N, C-alpha and C positions, 0 to 999 in steps of 0.2 A: 830686574826687567828681563835679563837673559833667562833666568829661571822660569819666569812666567811663559816666555815664548817657547822654551823647550818643552814645558809641561803641556802647552796647547798643541804643539806638534806631535807629541807622543800620543795624544788622544785620537789622532787621525788614523783611520784604517788605510794601510798601504798594501793590503792584499791585492792580488792581480784582479780579482773580481770587483773589488771596490774601486780600483783605479779605472777599470773599464766602465763601470756605471757612472763615474763622475766625469768621464771624458765627454767632449762635445760630440754632436751628431756626426760631423765629418770624420773625426778621429775614430769613432765607433765603427763607421762604415769601412774605414781603412783596416782596422783591426780584424773585423769579420772577414773581409776579403782575404787578408793574409793568412788568417787561421784556416779558412776553407782551402786556400791554395796549399798550405802545409799538409793538410789531411790528404788532399789529392796527390801530392808528391809521394807520400808513403803508400797510397793505394796503387800508384803506378809501379812502385818498386816491387810490391808483393805480386802484382799481376805479371810483371816481366820476369821475375825470378821463377815463377811457376811455368810461364811460357817457355823460357830458355831451357829449363830443366827437362821439360817434356820434349822440346825439339832435339836436344842432345840424345835423349834416350831413344827416341824414334829413329833418329839418323843412325845410331849405332845398330839398332835392330835391323834396319834396312841394309846397312853395309854387310852384316853377317849373311843375310839372305842373298844379296847381290853377288858376293864373292864365294858363295857356297858351291858354285859349279852348276847350279840349276840353269837350264836353258832360259834365255831372256824372254822368249815368247811365252813360256809357261809362267814366269814371274809376272809378266805384264797381265796375263789373264787372271792371275790370283789377285792382283791389285784392283783390276776392274776399272769402272768409270769413276770411282770415288776414292782416290788415294788419300790416306790419312795424314802422312807426314810430308814435309817439304821435299825430302829426297825422293819420295814416291811420286810427288807431283812433277818434279823435274824429269824423272825417269819416264813417267807416263807420257809427258808432253813430247819427249824425244821419240819414244816408241810409236806414238800416234802419227807423228810426222814421217817416221820411217815406213810405216805401213801405207800411208797415203802416197808415198813416193814410188811405190811399185806399179808398174804398168800391168796391163792384163796378161801380157806374155811373160811376166815374171821379171822383166828388166827394170832398171831404176831410171827415173827421170833425172835429167841433168841438173846439177846444182843441189843434189840431196844433202851433201855434207854441210854446205853453208846454211841451208834452211834449218837443218837440225841444230846447228850451233846457235842460230838466231832464236830458235824456239826455246832452247835451254836458257839463253840469256834473258829472254822475256820472263820465263818462269822464275829465274833467280831474282830478277828485279821485283817481281810481285812478292816474293818472300822477304826481300829487303824492306819493302813497305810494311809488311806485317810485323817484322821484328823491330823496326824503328818507330812504329806508331807510338805516340806518347812521349818520345824523347824530346821532341821540339818543345813541348810544354815544360819539361824540366829545364831546358836551356833558357826558356823565356822567364820562368820564375827565378832561376838562379841569377839572371842578369838584371831583372827589374824589381824584385821584391825589396832589396835594400833601399832603393830610391822611393818606392811607394811608402815604405815605413818612414823614410826621412821626411817625406811630404807630410805624413801624419804628425811627426814630431814638430816640424816647423809650424804647422797649423795649431797644434796644442800649445806651443810656447807663445805664439801670437795671442791666443786666448788668455794665457796666464798673465801676460803683460797687460792685457786689457783689464783683467780683474784687479791687477795691482793699481792701475791708473784710476779705476772706479773707486776702489776702497781707500786710496791714498795711504796705503800701508805696505811696507816692504819687508815685514818681519817674516821669519821662517814659516810660520803657520799659514801664511798667505801664499808664499812663493812655492814651497815644496810640493804640495799636491799637484798643482798644474804642471810643474816640470816633470814630476814622476809619471803622470799620465801621458805626457808627450813622449817621453823616452821609451815608454812601453811599446809604442808603435814601431819604433826602430828595432827594439828587441824581437818583436814578433816577425818583423821583416827578415831579420837575420836567421831566426829559427826556420823560416820557410826557405831562404836562399841557400844556406850552407848545405843542408841535405840534398837539395835539388842539384847543386853543382857536383857533389860527390857521387850521387846516384847516376847523373848523366854521364860522367866520365867512365864509371864502372860498367854501366849497361851498354855504352857505346863500344867499349872494348870487347865485351862479351858477344855482342851482336856481330861485330866484325869477324871474330873468330868462327862463329857459326856459319856466317856467309862464306868465309874462306873455305870451310869444309865443303860447302855446297859447290863452290866453284872448282875445287879440286876433284870432286866426284864428276862434275860435268866434263872436265878435261879428260879424265880417265875413261869415261863412257864414250866421249867423242873419239878417243883413240881406238877403242874397241870397234866402234862402228866404221871408222876409217879403214881398219884392216879388212873388215868384211866387204866394204865397198871396193877396195883394191883387188880383192879376191874374185869379185864377180866380173 
């Protein structure tokens, strides 16, 4: 009897595609959702790696230009109305506020320093939004994908037990396919969740380092402007 059961079980296709095709509609929907989420997680990683690498390179190039000794007004004119990098946008926002704070007689309007600081803070906040866009999705997938996969597993096991009750047969050939299909949902959930958590932690640290460099530049630039304000 056991030999016949094992022979019947060995004839069943347990490939991933076969398990997916035999799954119930609900479990299939769960698997498709998790698979799509997994692809999107990797897409966010690639996009963020490219974005962060470009941000670092452009920030380094602007730092070289900023500390080259070139007059700030000339550097501002070179950047123009369309700054390319985050550092240029922060610099341009501060310089624009600086130019607006001059009166017709050449003097400065009161509160110039605080307005420039707020302007750079707003610019840095916008850069934070750009750098961290998509990270919320990674956090969401990392925390929910295992439970979504578990839901698919529970639903699949329920269906497997229903089939056992209908067939009045509990041998391996009847039980194994349904259990395997159900467990596949949990497996896909983990495949989506684990990279999402790892990428979220890595990208969050990288974004904070980049933002820290922007804040350091803003502080240094504010100090330079403060000296000029005190000299006037």
